[in-house]
N, C-alpha and C positions, 0 to 999 in steps of 0.2 A: 614556480612550483609552490603550492601551499603546503607548509609544513604541518605535521601533526599538532605541534604546539599552537600554531596560529589557528588551526581549525578548532582545537579545544577551546581557545579563548573566544572564538566567534560563536561556538555553540552556547557558551554561557552568556555572552553579551546579548545575543539575539533571543535568548530563552528558548532555544531549541532543546537544550538540556539544562541540567540544574533545576532550580524551581521553575516549573512551567505553568502555563495558564490553566491547564486542566486541573480541576479541583479533586481533592481526595474523595469528596462526596460523590462526584460523577463517576470516578473509577470504581468505588465500592458498589455503587448502584449497578454498574455494568457487570461486575463480578457476580452479584446476586442474580441478575437476570440470566447470565450465562449458565450459572449452576442450575437454574430452572429451565434451561434449554429454550429460552425465548428467542425466536428467529430474528428479532431485531438486532441482537448482538451476536448470534451465531454466524451471520452473514455468509451462509453457504457451507459451513463446516458441520460435520456430523461426528462428534468426538467418539472415539472408541472407549475411552476411560470415563470414569465418574469424576466430575470436578465439583467439589464443594467450594464455597467462598473462601475458606481458609486455604485450600489447595491453590486457588488462583492467586491469592495474596502472596503465597510463598513463591509461586512461579514468577509473578511479576516483579517481586523483589529480586529474584535471581536474574531475570532477563533484562529488567529496566533499572533496578536500583531503587524502586519505591520502598516505602517503609514496610517492613515485615510484621509490624505490630498491628494486630487486628483492632486494638482499642484506639489507634490513631485514626480518627474519623473526620477530621476537618482540615482546612488549609489547602495550600497548593501541593500538588504531587511533585515529586522530584525524580528526575532521570539522571543516572550516573553518566557523565560524558565519556568515561572510559568504556562503558558498555556500548555507547553509540559509536565510538571510534572503532572498536573491535568489530562490530557488526558491519560498519561501512567498509572495512577492509575485506570482510567475507563477501559482501555484496559486490564490491568491485572485482574481486577474484572470479566470481561466477559470471559477471558480464564479460570479463576478459576471455574466459574460456569459450563463451558463446561466440565472441568475435573471432577467435582463432579457428573455431570449428565451423564458422559461417552458417550457423543454424537459423532457422526461421524463428522469429520472436514476435510476441504480442505484448503491447504495452497499453495499460488502461488505468484511469484514475476516477475516484469518487470525489476528489478534491480539486477540480479543474481550476478554480480561482486561485488556489495556492500553489499547486504542484505541477501544473501543466508544463511550465517552463523547464522544470527539472527533468521530467520524463521526455520532453521533446528533444532536449539536448542529448539524452541517452539514445533516443531513436535515431537522431541524425548521425551520431558517432557509430552506432552499430550498422546502420545502412552503409556508411562510408567504408566500413571494414569488410563489407561483403555479405552481411546478414540480410535476409528478406524480412522487412518489417511488415507484418500482416495487417490487413484492414478488412476482415470478413464482416459481412452483414451490415455494411454501411447503409444507413437509412431505414433499417428494420425497426419496427415498433416493439417496444418492451413495456409491458404493463407492470408497474411497481406499486405495491401497497405502501402508502406514506401515512403520516399522522393525520393527513387531510383526506384520506381515503385512497381508492385506486386511481392512479394517474397513468396516462400513456405518455411515454417518452420515445424519442428517436435516438438510435445509436449512430454516433457520428465520430469522425476522426479529425483531429487537428494536428498537423505535423507528425502524423503517424501514431498519435496517442488517442485511444478510445475514450469516449465520454458520452454522457446522455444529455439531451436537451429536451425541453418541452417543445412540441411541434410548432407553435407560433414563434418561438424564439429561433428555431431552426430556419424559419423563413425570413424573419426580420433581422437576424444576426445581432441581436441586442446585447448578448452576453456570451461568455465562454462556454458555459454548460452548467448543469445542475449538480448539487452535492448529493451523493448517494452512497449508501452502504450495501446496496443490494448485490447479490451474486447473479441475478438474472441477466444483466448485460453480457457477462463473460460466457454464461451458458448459451445465450443466443448466438454470440459470435462463434463459439466452438461448434455448436450444432450446425450452423449454416456452412461453415467450412467443411465439416465432415460430409454433409449432405451433397455439397457441390463437388466433392472429391478434390478440394483444394488442400494445399499444405496445412498441416497443423503445427502449432508452435512447439518447439522443444524447450522454450523458456517463456514464462509469463512474468512480466514486471509490473508492479503497481501497488495498490493499497486496497483496504476494505474488501468488498466482495470479489474484486478481480483476483486477489491472491487466494482467499479462502475457497472461492468457487472453483478456481482452476485446480488448486491443490487437492480438493475433495474428489475431483474427476481424474486425478492421476497425472496431471501435468506439473512439471517442475515449476515452482513459483517462488519469487523473492519480492520483498517489498518493505514499505515503511509503516509504522504503527505508533499510535499514541498510547498512553497508559490506560485509557478507557476502552481500548480495543483488544481485549484478551484473546479473541478468537485466533488471531494470527500467531500469537505466541503459543497457544495450545496446539495449533497446527504444526508449529515448529517442534514442539516437545513430542508430538506423536509421529513425527516424520513425514507429514504431508506438505509442509512448507520448508523450503531449504534455508532461507535466511530472512530474518526480520530485523530491521533497524529501528531501535526505540528512539523516538524524538517527537516533539510537538509538531503535528501535521497541519496546523492552521495558523502559522505566523505569516508575516508578509512574504509575498512570493519572491522578492529579491533577496531575502535572507537565505534562500536555499542555493543561491549561485555559488558560494564558496564550496558547498557540498558537491555541486556538480563538477567543479574544477578538480576537487580532491578525488572523487570517484573515477573520473575519466583518466586522470593521471595514474592512479593506482591500477586501473584496468589496462593501461598502455593504449588508450584510445585517443584519437585526435579530438581537439576541442572545436 
């Protein structure tokens, strides 16, 4: 069993918390764009409240532990490991409840190169506990606007975890999947399930648009987020996202393995 103290030490050593790779400049830029309701950082959320950059700095200071000083404009952002641990406990508790109730779940990631292993382990454990891990709309096309223009991706599932791939990659199998913030994949999956009369998830687990897109549509959602992803924390503050774990979401994939063990243990799920 991984103790809280050991995980805290790992969070800091792996830079999942403490000073993280995400820069203060990146985070402040995201807050300004969110305040202007730029869809690139809204990632599927339509906030009910008005959020100015100062409001977002205060929210992120409370939820993540970043500096609350608006004049602090450079350097590395900082995540308080205590906030990460507290959120991981809440995240695990919600997974444990889903397992006990044997509800259908949907897992998806916009960070497949980093987080696929983390979510896949959760999917395996939830399935073993009797949950149905849903895979709706597999192979469906999703048109996503990127900085390079409109691109078509295919929705795919790896070990029960949804992700998007470019069509040629889907055929050639050259890589895990594409990085994406878009809410369109989860909207596509949920719409396809509803149209087919298939089960809908009672819990969505993931990051980026998977969490915000599902939460905006009224599905319970939990996930992970970095300091430059304010949408998830706004969703939590407004009651459309249940749990958000603050951490660096782009470190080496093996650095998330201790988090997997910790969460599964706290959720009383087999590893």
